[in-house]
C-alpha positions in Angstrom: -37.8 -25.1 -19.2 -34.9 -27.5 -19.5 -31.7 -27.6 -17.5 -28.3 -27.7 -19.2 -25.4 -28.6 -17.0 -23.3 -25.8 -18.6 -26.0 -23.3 -18.3 -27.6 -23.9 -14.9 -31.2 -23.2 -13.9 -33.0 -21.0 -16.4 -36.3 -20.6 -14.6 -37.5 -17.6 -12.7 -34.8 -15.1 -13.6 -33.7 -16.2 -17.1 -30.1 -16.7 -16.1 -27.2 -16.9 -18.6 -24.6 -19.7 -18.7 -22.6 -20.2 -15.6 -19.7 -17.8 -15.3 -21.3 -15.0 -17.4 -23.8 -12.3 -16.5 -25.9 -10.1 -18.8 -25.5 -6.4 -18.6 -28.9 -6.2 -16.9 -28.4 -9.1 -14.4 -28.3 -7.7 -10.9 -25.9 -8.9 -8.2 -28.8 -10.4 -6.4 -29.8 -12.5 -9.5 -26.2 -13.6 -10.0 -25.8 -14.6 -6.4 -29.1 -16.5 -6.5 -28.0 -18.4 -9.6 -24.7 -19.3 -8.0 -26.3 -20.6 -4.8 -28.9 -22.6 -6.8 -26.2 -24.2 -8.9 -24.1 -25.0 -5.9 -27.0 -26.7 -4.0 -27.9 -28.8 -7.1 -24.3 -29.9 -7.5 -24.1 -30.9 -3.8 -27.3 -32.9 -4.0 -26.5 -34.4 -7.4 -22.7 -34.7 -7.8 -23.2 -36.6 -11.1 -23.9 -34.3 -14.0 -26.1 -36.9 -15.8 -28.2 -37.3 -12.6 -28.7 -33.5 -12.3 -29.8 -33.3 -15.9 -32.2 -36.2 -15.6 -33.7 -34.7 -12.4 -34.3 -31.3 -14.1 -35.7 -32.8 -17.2 -38.1 -35.0 -15.2 -39.6 -32.3 -13.0 -38.8 -29.0 -14.7 -36.7 -26.1 -13.3 -39.5 -24.4 -11.4 -40.7 -27.6 -9.7 -37.0 -28.4 -8.9 -36.5 -25.1 -7.2 -39.7 -25.5 -5.1 -38.6 -29.0 -4.1 -35.2 -27.7 -3.1 -36.7 -24.9 -1.0 -38.8 -27.5 0.8 -35.8 -29.4 2.0 -33.0 -26.8 2.0 -33.1 -23.2 3.4 -32.2 -21.6 0.0 -33.2 -18.2 1.2 -30.9 -18.2 4.2 -28.1 -19.7 2.0 -28.5 -16.9 -0.5 -28.3 -14.3 2.3 -25.2 -15.9 3.7 -23.6 -16.1 0.3 -24.4 -12.4 -0.4 -22.4 -11.5 2.8 -19.6 -14.0 2.1 -19.4 -13.2 -1.6 -17.9 -9.8 -0.8 -20.6 -7.2 -0.5 -19.1 -4.5 1.7 -20.6 -4.3 5.2 -19.9 -0.5 5.0 -19.6 1.3 1.7 -19.0 5.0 2.8 -15.5 5.2 4.0 -12.9 7.9 4.9 -9.2 7.3 4.0 -6.6 9.8 5.1 -3.6 10.6 2.9 -0.5 12.9 2.8 -0.1 14.7 -0.6 2.9 12.8 -1.9 3.5 10.5 -4.9 3.9 7.6 -2.5 0.2 7.7 -2.1 -0.5 7.4 -5.9 -2.6 4.2 -5.8 -4.7 5.5 -2.9 -5.2 8.9 -4.5 -5.8 7.8 -8.1 -8.3 5.2 -7.1 -10.7 8.1 -6.4 -10.7 10.1 -9.6 -10.1 7.1 -11.8 -13.0 5.0 -10.3 -11.2 2.1 -8.7 -13.1 2.5 -5.4 -16.4 2.7 -7.2 -15.6 -0.4 -9.2 -15.6 -2.3 -6.0 -18.8 -0.9 -4.6 -17.2 1.7 -2.3 -17.9 5.4 -1.8 -14.5 6.6 -0.5 -13.7 10.1 0.6 -9.9 10.5 0.6 -8.9 13.2 3.0 -5.8 15.3 2.5 -4.0 15.5 5.9 -1.3 17.8 7.2 1.2 15.4 8.7 1.9 11.8 9.8 1.1 12.4 13.5 -2.3 13.7 12.5 -2.8 10.7 10.2 -2.0 8.4 13.1 -4.2 10.1 15.6 -7.2 10.4 13.3 -6.9 6.8 12.4 -6.6 5.6 16.0 -9.6 7.8 16.8 -11.5 6.1 14.0 -12.1 9.3 12.1 -10.5 7.5 9.2 -11.4 3.9 8.4 -8.0 3.3 6.9 -5.0 5.4 5.9 -1.9 6.1 3.9 0.9 5.5 6.4 4.7 5.3 6.3 5.5 1.5 6.4 7.2 1.7 9.9 4.2 3.4 11.5 1.9 0.3 11.9 4.8 -1.6 13.4 5.4 1.3 15.9 1.7 1.6 16.7 1.3 -2.2 17.2 4.3 -2.3 19.5 3.3 0.9 21.4 6.4 2.9 20.3 5.4 6.5 20.3 1.8 5.8 21.0 -0.4 3.4 23.0 -0.2 -0.1 21.5 -3.0 -0.9 19.1 -2.8 -3.9 16.7 -2.3 -2.5 13.2 -1.8 -4.0 9.8 -0.3 -3.4 6.3 -2.3 -5.4 3.7 -0.4 -3.6 0.8 2.7 -1.6 0.2 1.9 1.6 -1.7 5.2 2.3 -3.4 8.8 1.2 -3.6 11.7 3.6 -4.2 10.5 7.2 -4.9 12.5 9.2 -2.3 15.7 11.2 -2.5 18.3 13.2 -0.6 17.9 16.8 -1.7 20.4 19.4 -0.7 20.4 23.2 -0.9 22.1 24.6 -4.0 24.7 26.2 -1.8 26.1 22.7 -1.1 26.8 21.7 -4.7 30.5 21.2 -3.8 29.7 19.2 -0.6 28.5 15.9 -2.1 30.5 13.7 0.2 28.5 12.8 3.4 31.7 12.9 5.4 31.6 16.7 5.0 28.0 17.0 6.3 28.9 17.5 10.0 26.6 20.3 11.4 24.0 19.9 8.6 20.3 20.3 9.4 18.2 17.7 7.8 14.5 17.0 7.6 12.7 13.7 7.4 8.9 13.3 7.3 8.5 11.4 10.6 10.6 9.7 13.3 9.1 6.3 12.2 9.9 6.4 8.5 12.1 4.7 6.0 13.5 8.2 5.4 14.8 8.6 8.9 16.4 5.1 8.9 18.0 5.6 5.4 19.4 9.0 6.3 20.8 7.7 9.5 22.2 4.6 7.7 23.8 6.8 5.0 25.6 9.2 7.3 26.7 6.5 9.7 28.2 4.5 6.9 30.3 7.7 6.3 31.5 7.9 9.9 29.0 10.5 11.2 26.8 9.9 14.2 23.3 11.0 13.2 22.4 12.0 16.8 25.5 14.0 17.4 27.1 15.2 14.2 24.0 16.3 12.3 20.5 17.5 13.2 17.5 15.5 12.1 14.0 17.0 12.6 10.6 15.8 11.5 9.0 18.2 9.0 5.7 17.6 7.1 6.6 16.9 3.5 4.7 19.9 2.1 6.8 22.2 4.2 10.2 20.8 3.2 10.8 23.0 0.2 9.8 26.2 1.9 12.2 25.4 4.8 15.0 24.7 2.3 14.3 28.1 0.6 14.3 29.9 3.9 17.7 28.3 4.8 16.2 26.5 7.8 17.5 23.3 6.3 20.6 22.2 4.5 18.8 19.2 3.0 16.1 16.6 3.5 15.6 12.9 2.8 12.0 13.1 1.7 9.3 11.9 -0.5 8.4 13.2 -4.0 7.2 15.3 -5.5 9.1 17.6 -3.1 12.5 16.6 -4.2 11.5 17.5 -7.7 9.7 20.6 -6.6 12.9 21.8 -5.0 14.6 21.5 -8.4 11.6 23.1 -10.2 11.7 26.1 -7.8 15.5 26.4 -8.1 16.3 26.0 -4.4 17.8 22.5 -4.3 19.4 19.6 -6.2 18.9 15.9 -6.1 22.0 14.5 -4.5 20.9 10.8 -4.4 17.8 8.8 -5.2 16.8 6.4 -2.4 16.9 3.5 -4.9 20.7 4.1 -5.1 20.8 3.2 -1.4 18.4 0.3 -1.4 16.8 -0.6 -4.7 13.2 -1.8 -4.2 12.8 -0.5 -0.7 9.3 0.0 0.7 8.2 3.5 1.7 4.5 4.0 2.3 1.7 1.6 2.9 -2.0 1.2 2.9 -2.8 0.6 6.6 -5.8 -0.4 8.7 -6.4 -1.5 12.2 -6.7 -5.2 13.0 -10.2 -4.4 14.3 -11.2 -3.0 10.8 -9.8 -6.1 9.1 -11.6 -8.6 11.3 -15.0 -6.8 11.9 -15.5 -5.6 8.3 -13.9 -8.4 6.3 -15.9 -7.7 3.1 -15.2 -4.0 3.2 -11.6 -4.7 3.9 -11.3 -7.0 1.0 -13.1 -4.6 -1.4 -10.9 -1.7 -0.3 -7.6 -3.7 -0.7 -8.8 -5.0 -4.1 -9.4 -1.4 -5.2 -5.9 -0.5 -4.1 -4.4 -3.5 -5.8 -6.2 -2.7 -9.1 -4.9 0.9 -8.9 -1.4 -0.4 -8.1 -1.4 -2.7 -11.1 -2.5 0.2 -13.3 0.2 2.4 -11.9 3.0 -0.1 -12.4 2.6 0.2 -16.2 4.9 3.0 -17.5 2.5 3.9 -20.3 -0.1 5.0 -17.7 2.2 7.3 -15.7 1.4 10.5 -17.6 -2.3 9.9 -17.3 -2.0 9.3 -13.6 0.1 12.4 -13.2 -2.6 14.5 -14.7 -5.2 12.8 -12.4 -3.4 13.3 -9.1 -1.7 16.7 -9.7 -4.8 19.0 -9.0 -5.2 21.0 -5.9 -7.5 18.6 -4.0 -4.8 15.9 -4.4 -1.1 16.8 -4.7 -1.5 20.5 -5.6 1.6 20.4 -7.8 2.4 21.4 -11.4 1.7 18.4 -13.7 5.2 18.6 -15.1 6.7 18.0 -11.6 4.5 15.0 -11.0 5.3 13.6 -14.5 9.0 13.9 -13.9 8.7 11.8 -10.8 6.4 9.1 -12.2 8.1 8.8 -15.6 11.6 8.9 -14.2 12.7 11.5 -16.8 13.8 14.5 -14.7 16.1 17.4 -14.2 18.4 16.9 -11.2 19.2 20.5 -10.4 22.8 20.0 -11.4 22.2 20.6 -15.2 21.5 17.0 -16.0 18.5 15.3 -17.4 18.3 11.8 -15.9 16.3 8.8 -17.1 15.5 6.4 -14.3 12.2 4.5 -15.1 12.0 3.0 -11.7 12.7 6.1 -9.7 9.4 5.2 -8.2 7.5 2.0 -8.6 4.4 0.3 -7.3 4.7 -3.2 -5.9 2.0 -4.0 -3.3 3.5 -7.1 -1.7 4.3 -6.6 2.0 7.4 -8.6 2.4 8.0 -9.9 5.9 11.7 -9.2 5.5 10.9 -5.5 5.0 9.3 -5.5 8.5 12.2 -7.3 10.0 14.7 -4.7 8.6 12.6 -1.8 9.9 12.5 -3.4 13.4 16.3 -3.7 13.3 16.6 0.0 12.7 14.1 0.9 15.3 16.3 -1.1 17.8 19.5 0.3 16.3 18.5 3.9 17.1 16.9 3.3 20.5 13.2 3.7 19.4 12.5 0.0 20.4 14.0 -0.9 23.8 12.7 -4.4 24.3 13.6 -7.6 22.5 11.1 -8.6 19.9 10.2 -11.7 18.0 11.0 -10.3 14.6 9.3 -12.9 12.5 6.1 -13.0 14.6 5.6 -9.2 14.5 6.3 -9.2 10.8 3.6 -11.8 10.2 1.1 -10.0 12.4 1.5 -6.6 10.8 2.6 -7.2 7.2 -0.3 -9.3 5.9 1.6 -11.1 3.1 -0.7 -14.1 3.1 -3.8 -11.9 2.6 -2.0 -9.8 0.0 -1.0 -12.9 -2.0 -4.5 -14.2 -2.0 -6.0 -10.9 -3.1 -3.3 -10.3 -5.7 -4.1 -13.7 -7.3 -7.8 -12.7 -7.3 -6.9 -9.5 -9.1 -4.9 -11.4 -11.7 -1.5 -10.4 -10.3 1.3 -12.9 -9.5 2.6 -12.6 -5.9 5.9 -14.1 -4.8 6.0 -17.6 -3.4 8.0 -16.7 -0.3 7.5 -13.9 2.2 11.2 -13.3 3.1 14.1 -12.3 0.9 17.6 -10.9 1.3 18.5 -7.5 -0.1 21.4 -5.0 0.1 21.4 -1.6 1.7 24.4 0.5 0.6 26.1 -2.6 -0.4 25.6 -4.5 2.9 23.5 -7.7 2.6 20.6 -8.1 5.0 19.6 -11.7 5.9 16.2 -11.5 7.5 16.9 -14.8 9.3 19.8 -13.2 11.2 18.5 -9.8 12.4 20.4 -9.6 15.6 23.7 -10.5 13.9 23.0 -7.7 11.3 22.3 -5.3 14.1 25.5 -6.1 16.0 27.5 -5.5 12.8 27.0 -1.7 13.0 29.7 0.3 14.5 27.4 3.3 15.2 24.3 2.4 17.0 22.4 3.2 20.2 21.7 -0.4 21.2 
């Protein structure tokens, strides 16, 4: 048997040229081939010398000689671990049935978890506090969370401090202010004094954007309106029962309120902050560090699903996959209107907003810094914080960039960027100055 530098060793397992694998080649055979080639290259850096050595002694003898002077077996075992085989393959991931969780949900019926060697049970969960508690109790290995939640958990705001991470943002945009039909003539937020609003959770982009919106119109969100946390699946029923005047919530419930004839879409969240984060894929720091291969496989599955969801031509297929009862439990037409951005607004209009919701997984550090300013603004976060350090520790932009490149995606070069919320520019390098610029605030 001869050795060809482009083909590698061909003894024992009949391997194919480097960089390719036959349909029948096992992972073990592939890993073994890669280790053998790597050892040969280390011992014989010159390709001509490698070829001469193999031609002189033959592939089988060469492998025996290598094994006598180098622990090939242990090297192959180590490579198998380092090459990405998950330490744990059966996983439980909690989710709330909203379109923000699209990559996490669709990865199950569309095979993205299985592609990366994982057997993932995605568990529909009643509310965000339950998601948090079950994840902290390790009933869930990882979870769909609102992007402020891992920051709050890490800092011990609303719960005991536990280091948490966001390796990927699940969605950008995709929320709306929905009002009861009886308020069609009260579109100016200045007239909303006394309104009863719902948001999904205290630590949510929804809460911060609603507060930001009314405060920009001169209302104090703690004194002039009521804001209560309501699980998203209960928002439409509360609007119908006249327990709420409106909500700033996730889809598909804004669209479901229109579908059911009980509300109208007053404003898309992208009209407040185009490209804002909402939900995230979250895991504890312990999970990330103790099960690195499992973590990597899980994030790669999410990234692959996200890349698929970003393409507009796939949105109807995805809507059909995630609409059933075990996932969103919504009419397909409601989910399609959200994902495609062609929708009825409840005011007699058909709107076309292709990026009503989008899927960009990069966890910008500047997102975390903005969220922290709002946690301080409204008194949730009492102590001073090192904004940049907390952002780096929780929003794993470096990991995300590396895994995005491996998945064939192009991550940004930087981790901070400026953006505008309701026309006011946010500079992540000046968070305290930004915070001091608000006339209505608790701190």
